[in-house]
N, C-alpha and C positions, 0 to 999 in steps of 0.2 A: 733525724734530718731536718729542718726548718718547709715549714708546709710554705703557700700566699697562706693560706687563714688562720692560722697561731701568728705568722708577720704581719700583716696589711694592720692588723690595731694599730700597732705600736707607728707599726709607718704616716701611718696618716696622723696622727695624735702628731708624730712627727715635722708631718710635712705640713699644719695648719695649723702648729703653733712656731714654725719658726716663716709664713704669710703675716703671722699677727703680731709679727717681732720684723719685718722689714713693715706692711703699714708703717707704724711707729714709730720710726729710720724715719722715715717718712714726714712725717708725721710733722717730729720734729726738724727736718730739713727745712722747710714749707714753709713753720712760722717764721724760723731765725729767717730766711730772705724773710719773711714782709715785714719783718720791722729792721733788720740790718742787712740789707742787697741779698744782691748771687757768690756776690767773690767768697764774703767770709760763712756763709751755707757750708757752697761745695768746698772748701776749706775745711773742715771743717766737719765733713761728710768725709773727703777724701785721708783727711786726716785717720778719722777714726776708723777708718779703711787698712791701709796703713799700717793697726795699735793689734789690730782683729788677725790679718792675716798676719804680724811675729808672733801675737802667738798660739795662734792655727801651726807654725811651726818651730816654736817654742816647746809647743806639752802637745802637740797632737800627738806626735812617738809617742810620749806617756805610760799613753791609756794602750798598747796595749804588752803595756806590764803587768797593768791592774787583774790577776785571776776572776775569771770567771766569773767559775763557783762559789770561789763566795761571795762575789759582788749583786749577784742573786738572790742568796738565802738573808745576810746581809750576816753573815759570822762564817769567818774558815774556817769548821769543820764540822756542814753542819750534816748529818741526816739524813737520806733522803725522803725524800716526802710520802707517812700513808696516806689508804681512801684509813677516816675517821671508824668507819668498826672491821679493821684485816686484825685489829691489836685485837678485839675481843668480843663472846659474841659462838656461837655454835656456827659453820661452816654453811648451815642451810638455809641462817641469814641473810647471812652473809652474800648467800646467794640469790637469794626472790627478792636480794634489795638492791644487783645490781641488776640484774637481768632488768629489772622497773625502767 
């Protein structure tokens, strides 16, 4: 089960990177508006939003077909991740290491 403490770093990173992209896009629109005027800048921004919406509608459902285990591990049939000392050494050493 996912908890907020495990999900928060990924959600925060995705949100902050999205904010950076919005600022970058606004900067480009503002630069075009300064040079060419607001009409071409707004038409370009609207065209970009339409293309983005088409890409999301077209390829968004395909993301559900990606096997998450393969995507998370980088290979199709990855063995479960184990602690480095779990496969070697004596059990007492493992208990001392894991208890610390």
